[in-house]
C-alpha positions in Angstrom: 43.9 2.5 -100.8 43.8 -0.7 -98.7 47.6 -1.4 -100.0 48.6 2.3 -99.3 47.1 2.0 -95.5 49.3 -1.2 -95.5 52.2 0.6 -96.2 51.6 3.6 -94.3 50.6 2.0 -90.6 53.5 -0.1 -90.1 55.5 2.9 -91.1 53.7 4.9 -88.5 54.3 3.0 -85.9 57.5 2.1 -86.4 57.9 6.2 -86.5 56.3 6.7 -83.4 57.9 4.1 -81.4 60.9 5.9 -82.6 59.7 9.5 -81.0 58.7 7.6 -77.7 62.1 5.7 -77.5 63.6 9.4 -78.0 61.7 10.9 -75.5 62.6 8.1 -72.8 66.3 8.9 -74.0 65.8 12.6 -73.5 64.0 12.3 -70.2 66.9 9.5 -68.9 69.8 11.9 -69.8 68.7 15.0 -68.4 67.0 12.5 -65.3 70.3 10.7 -64.8 73.0 12.9 -65.9 75.7 13.8 -63.0 75.6 17.4 -61.7 77.8 19.7 -62.7 80.3 20.1 -60.1 81.3 23.4 -59.4 85.1 23.0 -58.0 85.6 21.0 -61.4 84.3 23.8 -63.7 86.4 26.3 -61.3 89.8 24.3 -61.8 89.0 24.4 -65.8 88.4 28.0 -66.1 91.3 28.8 -64.6 93.6 26.1 -66.6 95.3 27.7 -69.8 92.7 25.8 -72.1 95.0 25.1 -75.0 94.1 21.1 -74.7 98.3 20.6 -75.8 98.5 17.3 -73.9 101.7 18.1 -72.2 100.0 17.2 -68.7 99.7 13.5 -70.0 95.8 13.7 -70.3 93.2 14.3 -73.5 92.9 17.7 -72.5 92.3 20.8 -69.8 88.9 18.7 -69.0 90.3 15.6 -68.4 93.4 16.9 -66.5 90.6 19.2 -64.1 88.9 15.6 -63.5 92.2 14.6 -62.2 92.9 17.5 -60.3 89.8 17.4 -58.4 90.0 13.8 -57.4 93.6 14.1 -56.2 94.8 12.0 -58.7 97.0 14.8 -60.3 99.6 17.3 -59.5 98.9 20.9 -60.0 102.6 20.9 -61.5 102.0 18.6 -64.5 100.8 21.7 -66.6 103.9 23.2 -67.8 102.0 25.8 -69.5 100.4 27.2 -66.9 101.2 30.2 -65.3 102.6 30.7 -61.7 99.3 32.8 -60.6 96.9 30.0 -62.2 98.9 27.6 -60.2 98.6 29.3 -57.0 94.7 30.1 -57.9 93.9 26.5 -58.5 95.9 25.2 -55.2 93.9 27.6 -53.4 90.4 26.7 -55.0 91.7 22.8 -54.0 92.7 24.0 -50.7 96.5 22.6 -51.4 99.7 23.8 -51.8 100.9 25.2 -55.2 104.2 24.4 -55.3 106.4 25.9 -58.3 108.6 24.7 -61.0 111.0 26.2 -63.3 110.1 27.8 -66.1 111.5 26.0 -69.2 111.3 26.0 -73.1 112.5 24.2 -75.9 116.5 24.4 -77.2 117.5 22.9 -81.0 120.6 21.3 -80.7 121.3 21.6 -84.5 122.3 24.3 -86.5 122.0 22.3 -89.9 119.7 23.5 -92.3 121.9 25.0 -95.3 125.2 24.7 -93.3 124.5 20.8 -93.2 125.7 18.3 -96.6 123.2 16.0 -98.0 123.9 13.2 -99.6 120.7 13.2 -101.9 117.7 15.1 -102.6 114.2 14.2 -101.3 111.0 14.1 -102.8 108.9 12.0 -100.6 106.1 13.4 -98.1 107.4 16.7 -96.7 107.6 15.3 -93.3 110.0 14.9 -91.0 108.5 11.5 -89.8 107.9 10.2 -93.2 111.8 11.1 -94.1 113.1 9.6 -91.2 111.7 6.1 -92.0 112.1 6.2 -95.8 115.5 8.2 -96.2 117.1 8.6 -92.7 120.5 9.1 -94.2 120.0 11.7 -96.5 122.2 14.0 -94.1 125.8 13.5 -93.9 125.3 14.3 -90.4 122.7 11.8 -89.0 121.7 13.6 -86.1 120.8 16.6 -87.9 117.8 18.0 -88.3 115.6 17.0 -91.2 113.7 20.6 -91.5 110.5 19.6 -92.4 108.8 21.6 -89.6 107.1 18.9 -87.6 107.6 20.9 -84.7 106.4 23.9 -86.2 102.9 21.9 -86.8 103.0 20.5 -83.1 103.4 23.6 -81.8 100.0 24.9 -80.3 101.5 28.4 -79.4 103.1 29.4 -82.2 106.8 29.8 -80.5 108.9 27.5 -83.2 109.2 28.3 -86.9 112.0 27.4 -89.3 114.2 30.0 -89.6 116.3 31.5 -92.9 119.0 29.1 -92.9 116.3 26.0 -92.8 116.3 25.1 -89.0 114.0 25.7 -85.8 114.1 29.0 -84.2 112.2 28.9 -80.4 110.6 31.9 -79.7 111.5 31.7 -76.5 108.4 34.8 -75.1 105.7 32.7 -76.9 107.5 29.2 -75.6 105.9 27.4 -73.0 107.9 24.6 -72.6 104.6 21.8 -73.1 107.3 19.6 -74.7 104.9 18.8 -77.7 107.8 19.6 -79.9 110.2 17.3 -78.2 107.2 14.6 -79.0 106.8 15.5 -82.8 111.0 15.4 -83.9 112.0 12.4 -84.7 115.6 12.8 -84.4 115.7 13.9 -80.6 117.7 17.3 -81.2 115.1 19.2 -79.4 115.0 19.1 -75.6 113.7 21.3 -72.5 115.8 23.6 -70.9 115.4 26.3 -67.6 114.1 29.7 -69.5 116.6 31.2 -67.2 119.6 28.9 -69.2 121.4 31.9 -71.4 123.1 29.6 -74.0 123.0 26.0 -74.8 124.5 23.8 -77.8 123.3 23.7 -80.7 124.9 20.5 -82.0 124.2 16.6 -81.3 126.5 14.6 -83.2 129.0 12.5 -81.0 131.8 12.3 -83.7 134.8 15.1 -83.6 137.0 17.0 -86.4 137.3 16.8 -90.0 133.9 14.2 -89.8 131.9 16.5 -88.3 133.3 19.7 -90.2 132.4 17.6 -93.7 128.9 16.7 -92.5 128.2 20.8 -91.4 129.9 23.6 -90.9 128.1 24.5 -87.6 128.9 21.3 -85.7 130.8 20.9 -82.5 134.4 19.0 -83.8 135.3 18.2 -80.0 138.2 21.3 -79.8 137.5 21.6 -76.4 138.6 25.3 -76.2 135.5 26.1 -74.2 136.5 23.9 -70.9 140.2 25.8 -71.2 140.3 27.9 -67.8 141.4 30.8 -70.1 138.1 30.8 -71.6 136.3 29.6 -68.9 137.7 30.5 -65.7 134.5 29.2 -63.6 135.6 25.8 -65.1 131.8 24.8 -65.2 131.7 23.2 -68.7 133.4 19.7 -69.1 133.8 17.6 -72.0 130.5 14.7 -72.1 132.5 12.5 -75.1 133.2 14.9 -77.7 130.4 17.4 -76.7 131.0 20.0 -74.3 127.9 19.8 -71.0 126.6 22.9 -71.4 125.5 23.7 -67.5 122.1 25.9 -66.9 124.2 28.0 -64.6 126.8 28.9 -67.0 127.2 32.9 -66.8 130.8 33.2 -67.9 130.2 31.8 -71.8 131.0 34.8 -73.8 134.7 34.3 -74.6 133.6 30.4 -75.8 130.8 31.8 -77.9 133.0 34.3 -79.2 136.1 31.9 -79.8 134.0 28.8 -80.6 135.8 27.9 -84.2 132.0 26.3 -85.7 130.0 28.9 -84.0 127.7 26.1 -82.7 126.2 27.5 -79.1 123.1 29.1 -79.2 122.7 32.6 -77.1 118.6 32.2 -76.1 118.3 35.5 -76.0 119.0 36.5 -79.6 116.4 35.8 -81.8 115.9 35.4 -85.1 112.9 36.8 -87.5 111.8 33.4 -88.5 110.1 32.5 -91.7 106.3 31.9 -91.1 
């Protein structure tokens, strides 16, 4: 019996101290925790809650804290609607401002149109292939097609289409830029949502070299810059690629007559593979 008590006594003592310290810590946490910031909570309730990190902070909660401290601008959140921006500005007593809504644009139509030097059997991510087999495609600027951009999107706005390259749903895209960051080939950018057409190619070479690498690669023919095709003269060449301005309106002839069909119309959406 004595031996049992010798064991139980220290255990009970340690357990008692544990309960005591637990009570003290719990009391201290409640006593000394900061009071809820009503303004911060109000701002947080107006944020989209996507926690996509596009604002540069860890999530909406962290962004709300910085907004209340006046350490961040409302415009840093590309996901937010103008109505929400104005509501937050009213809470904080500042000007809302306005930003041009943006969407993601994929500057490649490779996929099944691109010529491959070999098959890839490694980890099926763009990042992994880019590190282990960067020259699998003849076009070194081409989309690898594994969908890292799809995984990065919090809004289900981008999917791999039937031809093996990403298709953006402009109705769902918020312009957060997560897909831009996820792409190791740097073929995705953000363009104004009002832009009606963009170039679906980033290969800076020209002619037969491009044609041998991809059926939809821009061959640098300059047809889209000709006055009879683009009377406005808004399209200029940047090296071997046409520089497409956001306000290009007379693009119909250029899109129709482009020998490689390398322009992408933003209003045309393909039903992508899910």
